[in-house]
Each structure stands twice: as structure tokens, then as C-alpha cells.
C-alpha positions, 0 to 999 in steps of 0.5 A: 079092620075087615073081617076074614070073610069080607068080599074084597075086590080091587076097586075103590072100597079095597083101596080104602081098606088098604089106606086103613091097613096102612094107618093101622100099621103106621099106628103100630110103628108109632107104638114101637117108636114111643115104647123105645123112646125114639124122638123122630122118624129118623130115629129108628128103634134097634135091638138094643132099645127093644131089649131094654123093654120089660117082658110085658111091654114087649109082648104087648107090642108083639101082639099089637103087631100081630093083630094089625097084620092078621086082621088084613090077611083077606085084604092081602090075599085078595090084593095078591090074587087081583095082581095076578089077574091083572098080569093075566089081563095084561098078557091077554091084552098083548095077545089081542094087540098082536092079533089086531096087528095080524088082522091089519097086515091081512087087511093091507095084503087084501088092499094090495090084492084089490089094487092088483085086480084093479090094475088087471081090470084096467089092462083088460079094458085097454085090450078090449078097447084096442080090439074094439077099435081094430074091429071097427076099422076092419068093418069100415074096410071090409073089402080090404084084406087083413094083413099081418102088419095090421094085427102086429100093430094092434098087438104091439100097442096092447103089449106096449100099454102093459109094459109101460104100466110097470115103468116110471121116468125120472127127469132132472137127475144129473148125468155123468160120464161114468155113473152108477145109475143103480146107486143114483136111482136107489138114492132118489127112491130111498128119499121117498121111502121106496125100495123096490127091485128095479132096472134103470137105463137112460133114454134118448140121445146124449146131448151136451149140457142136458141130462137124459131122462131115466126109465125105471122098470119095477116089478108091478104097477102097484109099485109104480102107483106108490112111487108116483104118490110119494114123488112130490116129497122130492120137492122138500129135499135140497139134493133132489129138488129139481128131480121129477118122477112121472109115469111112462107115457106113450108118444101120443100121450107125451104129445098131448101133454106138450100141447096142454103145457103150451096152451 
């Protein structure tokens, strides 16, 4: 049995002491069972059997039980304290998990800001490129006057580039006479786990046996980026296997894409 001042910690040594305590308690239970002439574990001693014992035997059993339990007071107290410490550690671990989740969310927000800044830089570079091209054109035709039409054309190109950065085009989605385009586009985007706010409209002239593409405008170019990344997952969906999502290209880009496809 351990002494009252034993240094007990919740480790291998304390577990060994618990095993010893269990053996001692089981030994005392066996004494009670033998004293009351119980033949097996299922045959438990009751009040009637205990009353049959003489005073000396009964006192001996009581003192033996007291000695066993009192000898492990320190172990029991230490175990209870360690359990409370474990509860505290669990609560602290939960707090750390919550803090890590908050840090992860902050990191995701920072990544989103980085994407936004990158897109902004790309748009800025596009503007600078158009201005440079325009300046080169002006320098080559310095003898000609700069017309409002020239300036308007440059600005139209810049604005168009920025507007298209928030668009995607959906091809292959069946067209009906009276269709709920918002619901149809929502079903497609939900299939790839995207639920942005958007505006959608068919583009081009309607022709028999053909479904016109759908231009979808979302809130930001980062949302466009996410949709385009996940769009390939539609190939695995029977309902939208023939649906294709692409970026909103300029007329020049579309012509170049056609030439590449047929080359």
C-alpha cells in the first residue's frame, strides 16, 4: 500500500498503484464472500448472511475494509485532481482549436484579399498597356489631330476588359420557350458548390435547334476564378455532362480561339 505522503502522478506508476488498489479491494471482497460462505461471484452476500457472523468476525471484516480504502486515500485524491486537470486541459485544447480555426479563417480572408489585389493589378496593367498602345499610335500619327472617337475607343476597350473580368459564359444549357434562367443557372453553379449572386441573360440571336450561350455576371473576378476552377467537375454529372463554362472573351480572343481549334 502507498504511504499518505507518496508523490503520485497520473502516469505508469500511478496506474500500477491503481492495479494494486483494485487487487486489495478484490481481496477484501473475497474475505467477505468467504466469511458469508458465498460459493461463487454471482452468489453475493446480503444483510441476512452478514447478520449470521459473530461480532468479532464482523469487526474484523470492517477494519480490513477500512484499512484497504484508507491506505489509498492519497491515490484517490491524486486521481481526482488529475481528472480535474485533464478536464481543464480538454477545455484549453478546445480553445486552441477554436483559435486555430479563427486563424485559418483569417488566412483565407488574407488569401482572398491577395487574389483581389492581383486581379486589380492585372486590370491596372491592362489599362497601362492600352494607354501605351494609344500613345504609340499617337506618336506615329503626330501630324493628325486626336479625335474624340479615338479617345472613346480606348476607354471603351479598357472598360470592356474590366467588365468581362466579372463574367463567365455557359454553353450547352438547353433553351426553352418560357424558361427560368435564374433557376437554370443556379442549378448548374450549385452542382460545383458555388452560390454567388449573379445576373444572367442569353446572348445572340435565337436559331432553331440551337441553344444560345448564357452570359453570367457575378460580383467579383475572384468569384469568376473559383467558378472556372471547378467547372470541369460538370463532366462527372449526367445532367450537365454537355454543359461547358468558359471566361467571357473579347471578339479578338474568340477569333483567335477558333483559329487554334481548327488549326
